[in-house]
Each structure stands twice: as structure tokens, then as C-alpha cells.
N, C-alpha and C positions, 0 to 999 in steps of 0.2 A: 915294612918296606914301602918305599914310594913307588907307585905304579908308573909303568913306562908310558910316555906320551906317544900318540900316533905319529907315524912318519910325516903325514901331511902337516900336522901341527908344528913339528920341528922345522920342516921346510919353510912354513909360513913365518915362524919366528926368525929364522936366519935371514929370509928375504927382507923382513921388516927392519931387522938390525942393520942390514947392508944399506937399505934405503935411507934410514935415519942417519947412519954414519956418513953417507955421501951427501947429505943435505937436501935430497929430493923428497917431496912429500910421498908418503906411502900410497900404494895403489889401493883402490877400494876393493873389498872382498868380492869374490866371484859370486854371481847369483846362483842359488841352488837350482839344480835341474829338477823339473817335476817328474814324478814317478807314477806308475799305475797304467791302467789300460788306455786312458785318454791323455797320456803324456804328450803324444804328438800334437793333439789339438791345443793343449796348454802352451806348448812351445810356439805353435803357429800364431796364437793370439798374442803372446808376449812380443813376437817379432813385428806385429802389426801396429804397435804403439807409435804414436807420432802423427802430426797433422798431414805431413806429405804423403806418407804411406796410405793413410785413410782416404785422402783425396784421390789417390790413384785407384784404389779399390772401388770407390764409389763411381769414378768415371768409367771403369771397365764394366761394372754392373749396369750403369745407365746405358752404355752403348750396346751391351748384350740385350737388355730389355727392349731398346728401340729397334734393334735389328729383328728380334723375334716378333715384335708387333707388326713391323712392316712386312715380314715374310708371311705371317698369318693373314694379314689383310690382302696381300697379293694373291695368295692361294685361294682365299675365299672369293675374291672377285673373279679369278680365273675359272673356278669351278661352278659357282652359282650365279654369276653375273650374266645379264642379257647380252646377246650377240648382235652386232650391228649388221643390217642388210641394206642393200641399195633400195631406193624408193621405188624403182621399177620392179624389183623383185617383190616388194611388199604388195604392189598393185596386182601383180600376177597371182600371188597367193590369195588375195581377196577375191579376184574374179573366178578362181578355180574352186572357191568354197572351202579352202583349207584353214582359214583364219576363224577362230572361235570368237575372240573379243579383242578389242584394242582400246587403249586409254591415251587420251591427250593430256600431256603434262601442262599444268598451269604455268603461265608466264614463260613458256618455252615452245619450241617447234618440234619437240621430241614426241614420237609416237611409240608406245610400248604395246606389243601384241603377242599373243600366244596361239598355237595351232590346235586344231581339234585332235583329241587324243587317239581316236580310232580311225583317222583318215589314213590314206595310203602314204601321204607325205610324212606324217608322224611315224608310221611304221618303218618308213625308209630311212629315218634318222637314226641309223645305227651309231654306236660309239665311234667308229672309225670312218663313217661315211663322209664323203666330201662333196657329193652332188645329190640333189634332191629333185626328182621329177615333179613338175607342176603342170596341171592341166586336167583334162577329163580322165577320171580313173579308168573308164572303159576304153579309152583311146589307146592306140598302140604306143609302145614305149618310144618308138623311133620318132613319132610326131609330137610327143609331149615336150613341153618346155622344161628346161633344166635350170634350177636355182642352185648356185654355188654357195655352200655353207662354209665360211672361212674359219679356219682354225681346226684343231684336232683336240681330242680328249673327250670328256663326258659330254653327253647331249645337252645343249642349253635348254632350259625350260621356257625362256622368253627371248623375244627378239625386239629390236628397236630400230627405228629409222628416223630420218629427219624429213619433216613435211615441207613440201614446196608451197610457199605462200600464195603463188598465183594459181594453184590447182583448186578451182572452185567446185569440181565435180566429185570430190572425195566423199562427202557425206551422202549424196545420192548413191554412189557406188557401194558404200558400206550397207546402206539400207536395202539395196537390191540384193546383196549377197547374204543378208540375214546376219550380219556381224553385230554383236553387241559392242557398243561404244559409249564412252562417257568421259567426263573431265576428271583427271587425277590430280589431287592436290600435290603441290610440289613437295618432294621429300626433304627432310631436314638435312640430309647429307648434301644433296645438290645445292640447297640454299646456303649451307655453310661454305661449300666450295666457292659459290659465286661471291659471297660476302668477303671471304678471305682473299680471293683473287683480286677483288676490287681494292681491298685494303692494302694488299701488297703492292699493287700498281701505284697506289697513292703514296705509301710510306717509304718504299724502297728509295726513290730519289731524295727523300727528306732525311734519310738516316745519317748521311755525313753531317748535315746541318745540325741534327739532333745531338750527335756526339760532340761537335764543336761547342754548342751551347752548354752541354753538360760539363765539359772541361772548364769553360769560362765561369760557370756558376760555382763549381768546386773551388777554383782559384780565388774567386771573390769571397766565398765563405771562409776559406783558410786565411785570407788576408784580413778579413774582419775579425776573426778570432785572435790573430796575432796583434792587430792594431787596436789595442785597448787604451783607454785614457791613462796617462801616467799619474798614478796616485802616490805621491811622495809624502804620505801622511805620517810616517814614522820620524820625519825630520823636521826640526824647528829651524827656521831660517836664522842666520846670524846677522842679517841686514836689519838695521834699526833706523829711526828717524834721523840719527846723526849722520848717516850715509846719504840721506836725501836732502839736497840743498836746492834752494830756489823755489820751493813750493810751500811757503809758509801758510797761506790761506787753506790749501788742501790739507795740510797736516793738522791745522786747528780743527777742521771738520771731522777728520778721522780720529782725532785724539779721544773723542767721546766714545767711539766704537772700541778703541783699545781699552779704555777704562771699564766699559761694560764687560769685555772679555775677561778682564782681570778680576773685577769685583762687581758682579751684577746686583748684589743685595743693596748697595748704596743707592742705585737708581730705582730698585723695586720698592723701596720705602716711600719714594715720592710718586709711585705709580707710573714711572717711565719704563719703556721697553726698549731693548736694543733694536736698532733698525734691522729689518729682515734682509735688506740688500742695499748696496751702494753702487751706483753707476758712475764710473770714471770715464769722462769723455774729454776729448781734446785732440789736437793735431798729432800726427805720428811722431814718435821720438821724444815726447815730453816726459816720459818716465812713469807711465801709469802702472806698468808691471813692477817696476822697482818700488813704487809706492805701496802696492799691494803686499809685496814681500816684507816691506818695512813694517806694515801693520801687524802681520803675524809675528815677526821677530820682536817687535816692541812689546807685544802682549805675551810672548813666550808660548805660543800655541802651535799645533801642527798646521801645515800649509799644503793645501791640495791645489795644484795648478794644472789646468787642462785647457786646450784650445777648443773653441766651439765647432770647428770643422771636423774634429774627431767624432762628433756625435752623428754626423750626417753620413749615411751609408746607402748602398744600393738596395738592401733588403729592408722592407717596411717592418718597423718594430725594433730594429737593432739600436737606433738612436735613443728611443724611449727607455729601453732596457739599460743602456749605459748611464742615462741620467739617474735611474733608480739605484744602480750599483754605486754611483758616485756619492749620492746623498746618504745611502745606507752606510757606507764606509765612514762618511763624515759624522754621522750620528754616533757611531761607535767610538770615534776619537774626539767627541765634543768635550770642551770647547775647542773650536778650530776655525780656520778661514778657508773658504772655497773660492778660488779665483778662476773665472772663465774669461779667456782672452778672445777678442774679436767676436763679441756677442752677436753682431749683426749677421753672422753666418748662419745662425740658427734662430735668432729672435726677430727676423724681419716680419713685416706686416703680412698677415694671412689674407688670402684671397687675391693676391697679385700674381699668383703662379699656380701651377698644377703639381707642385712637389708635395705629395702626400706624406712622405717620410719626414720632411722638415716640419710640416704642420703637427704631426704626431709627437715629434720630439719637443716642439715648443709647448704643446698642451701638457706634456709630462713635466716640463720645467715649471710651468705656471702652477701645476698641482703641488710640486715640491716646495715652491716658494711660499704658497699660502694655502696649504691643504688642511685636511681635518686633523692630521697627526701633529703638525707643527714641527719646528726645527729648533728646539731649545739649545742655545750655545753654539749655533752654526751661523756664521756671518758670511754672506755671499758678496763678493766683490766682482764686478763685471766691467770690462773695458771695451770701448768701441771708438772708432773714428767717425762714425756716421750715426749719431743718435736720432736723426730725423727719419730713418727707415725702420726703427724698432716698432714693434706692435704696441698699441695703446694699453692692452691688458698687462703687458710686462712692466710698464712704467707707472702704473697706478700705485698709490700708497698702500703699504702692506706687502708689496713685493720688492720693487726697487724704490724704497721709500725716500732715499736721499740721492740727489744728483750733485756730484762734485766735478766741476770743470777744471781741467788742468791745462792752462793756456801756455803759450810760448813765453819763456822767461824774459823779464825786462833786463835792463843793464845791471842793476844790483844783483838780480838773481843769476845772471850769466857770470858775474864775477865770483859769486859763491860756488857755482857749479864748477868753474875752472879751478878754484882753490881745492875742491875735493879731488878732481882728476889729477892735479899737479902734485898731490901729496906723495905719489909713488914715482915721480919723475924728477931726476936731479936737475935743478935749475942753475944756470951760470951764476957765479958768485957776485958778479957786478950788478945783478938785477935783483931788486927786492921782489919777493913773491907776491905780496899784496898789490904792489904797483903794477907788476906784470899782468896780473889777473884783471885789474881795472882797465889797463890799456887795451888788452885784447878784447875785453867786454865792450868797449866803445866802438869797435869796428866789426862786431859780429851781430848787428841788429837783425832780428828775424831768425837767428839760429836756435834750434831746439837743443835739449840736453844731449841727444845722440850726436848732433852735429858738433857740439863742443867737445864731446869725448873723442870724436874722430879728429878734431883739430889737434888735440894733445897727442894722439897716436901718430898722426902724420908728422908732427914736429919731432917726435922721437925717432921716426924713420929717417927724416932728413938729417938729424944730428948723427945718427949711426952711419949714414951714407958719407958724410963729410969727415968721419973719424974723429969727432969731438967727444969729450967726456961728459958734457952737460948740454942741456937744451937752452938756447938763448932766444932773445926776442926776434932775431932774423928768421929763425926756423918757425917760430909761432906765426909770424906774419905770412910767411910763404905757405904755411899749412892752412891759414884762413883763405888765402887765394886759391889753393888747390881744392878746398872743400866747397867754396862758393862757385867757382868757374870750371872745375874739373882739373884733371892731372895735367893736361896739355897746355894750360895757361888760360888766356882770356877767351871771351865769347866771340872773337872774330872782328871786333871793332878796333880801330886804331887807338882809341882812347885808353884801352886797357893795357897797352904795351908798357907804359911807364908807371902804372899804378903800384906795383910792388916796391919799386925804388922810392917812390914818393912816400908811401906808407912807412917804409922802414926808416926813412930820414926823419919824418915827423915824430915817430915813436921813440927813436933813440935820442934825439935832441931834446925833446920836451915830453918826458914820460908822464909827468904829473899833471899836465894840463890837457883838458879835453878839447880836441879839435876835430874838424871834419875836413877831409880832402875830397874835392869833387873835380872830375875831369869832364871835358866836353869833347865830343868827336869832331866838332867843327872848329876851324881855325887852328892856330898854333898854340 
């Protein structure tokens, strides 16, 4: 026969079936209760699990121990500590011959003394006595002086008083009364009390400032941990040299770096090494960052982009550590391209300031560029608008070996850049795209690549504002005006008022011919 199951098992099975049928997860099995003589202790310990409960117990134990210590210290001081007397009472006891010895504490005006054990005064110090006769023991009690002993309880063994500094007859009085006296070295307890008191008086007003500085440093540390260089090493840029127009000379200089990244053995056979670093310098907006991305995209290697300002922190050593992290990650992903934008933020000349953090970061960058380990397969591209402020050690051969200047585009380069930006913009059917680019390039002398991109974007906004389906030459001309002189129109001179109309007329009537329109603010 099949044995019967216990009732508890049946109940558990039914409850499990109900919970599974209702779709709810089954409850965990109940914890077995301990048994035995120490079952209560085991249950108590199980209930104490958890950081909050343990913290409360430790707090209670600490408060109990602190209270016990203070209570014992107060009882000890009340029972065995010396009792204070007035200075006049001390002198009366000395003159009456009841003082056996006194001790002067070093660096203090405190005098500790004790009475003769077999004197009448010591015999009169009963546990509950409050008045002590002082004077000649043979004299009548009515004529004897009375010294009041403050307090109640056990008889104090010692007394102390505060010496008056202007009393110069104390030493002769002690010698005449036969009192032993000497200098007592200051006790450790009193010394600690004085030191702690002085420290508290000094630090208590500074505690709010200390907490404010602590919170500030914590916030700075948290921000420095969160603000790490953006390492996009797992991505290969899709930008190539075909997307970079108007920089033919710069692309020719960087084409060799691309070839070294693709096939370094070709140059190694001839004894040539890939440049350790390339400095891209030029005015703002000329496309240095775009050119760096195009180098990585053309070579098909990972691209690490970081701004130099991300290396400079409040805490000394953080910038150097980030430089090491950047190049360590680059070595793991070699061959790759590391691009540092605005290099002058960290690569300025040393010795012109007191920024120790920036100097340490620059030293680490110099070590990574031309250190003992080397950087096989890692090409550094750095961009700056101010090459004249860079440190000389950073520009020497072996670190930033090649300097590529990216100037403002000329007329032909501006036309090529406009053609790239107009590829995604619908142009009016009556205008030829190449002729439109050449016409706009003639009137945008001094514009950078970023300015030309803004011209195309402003023209698209103007076309959308006028509810047209395509961008025409009038919108491009007005966009040039807005980019050069601002959104509100001219520069304040009367000659600029008729400039857009004159430019539009010349461009629409004779698009293929290169002409220049000049206005003068004087005359009509």
C-alpha cells in the first residue's frame, strides 16, 4: 500500500496548485524554526540579519559604552579628585601648620596641597563635615578660624587652589611654616584638556567651511569620473576623402598616412616609417576635424576623437591618467587614428603659468608620442587654431613630425565645397548646379567651409519661409548677406542697403561671367 502523506504536505501541494493555477508565483518555503535549548538565541540572531538592524545595535552599544565611561569618569572624579579651596583659606591652613606639602603645577597657576594626617584639622574632616576649624589647636574653638569645605561625600585626599600672581610672599610663608613644596610636572590629562580645548576653539568655526569644501571636492571627483574622454574606438567613420572638398593639398599630404595605415610593409621595405603625428593648423571652420575623420574612414580603421580640454581637471594626475587610458585603448585597437581637437588647451608652452596639472598632462602626452614603448600602428592627428603657442617639445620631429596647414578655400575650392553641400538640397530647375556654385563662390571671398555650409543652410530656411519647393539663387544671395553681415541686414552703413538687390541682379542676368560689385558710402 502507498503510505499516507502528512497533512502539511497535502496542504502545501494544494496551495502550490492553487498558486500555479492562478498564475501567481509560488511562495518560498517557510524557514525551519531552530530547536533545542538555545533555540531562542538562534531565532534572535536570525532576526538580526540585515545592515539596518546591525547598525542600530552597534549604535545602541556605542551609546551604552559611552554613557558607562562618562559615568565612571564622573564618579572617579567626584570620589578621588581634589577639592577646590579659596586662596585665603589655603593661606590660613599654611599659617596654622596644617599643610604638609604643596606642589606648583608647571605652566599653570594651580597649587595642589594635602593636610597633615594627624592634625586636628585632618581629624575634623569627617565624611559629613562641612566646616573645619583652622588655627592654634590649643586655642578655644570659639576663637579658631573656620574653613568651609565645599561639598559632601567622602573626605578628599587633596585640595587645590589658584595662586595669585601678585603674591610675592608665598614662598617665605611656606618656608616659615615648614611646608614641603616643589614643582609638579603638568599631568597628561590637563595637557590633553588644554590642547583639545585650543583645537576645538580653532576648528569649531572652521567646521562649516570644511564640510562645504568636502562636498565641493566630492562633486568634482564625481564629475571627473563621469566626464571621461569619448572613445568611439569600435566605430569606423563613413566619411572619406570624397566628402572633403577644397583641400587638395592637405589630402595629398595625408594620403601617405592613409597608405601606411593600410599597408605599412610597402614603406618598411624602403626604410620609411609612418609619421608619429600630424598637426593640422588653420583658421576656425576650415574642416580640420572633417579631414581627420576622412583619414580614418579612407583607411578603414577605428577613430578615437577627444577634445584636449577633457584632459585638464582640478585634481593633479587625472589628465595624465586619461592620456594613458586613451593611448592604451588605441594600442589595443591598432591600427587606428587618434584625433585631439584644440591641442593648445593642453599643449601650450610650459613655464608661462603655474598650472601643474596641465604640465603633467603635457609631459605624459610627450611620453606617449615618443616614449620607450612606441606606438606601432597608431596615428595621432591634432588640430589647433594657434600653433604659435604650442610647446617646442611637442612640435619636434618624432612627435608631431608633419605640419599640414589648412587655409581658407580659394574660389575654386569654395565652388567645390558648395557643390558638396548642395548635393542634398533641391535646386531650382532654371539654375545649373555648377554655374550656381561658381556664382556664389565669386561673392564669398574669405568664407571658410563652415561659413559655406551655413550659407546653404540659411538658403534652405529662406526657401522654406517663402513656401517654395526648391532653393534658388535669390535665396543663396540673401544667405550670403545674412552670413556676412548678420541676420538683421547690413553693418549700419548706407551703402549696404542696396547691396542685395544689386547682387541679385548681376547674378541672375549674367551668371556665367565673373563680375564684382562695389558700393561706396559717399555720394549717390
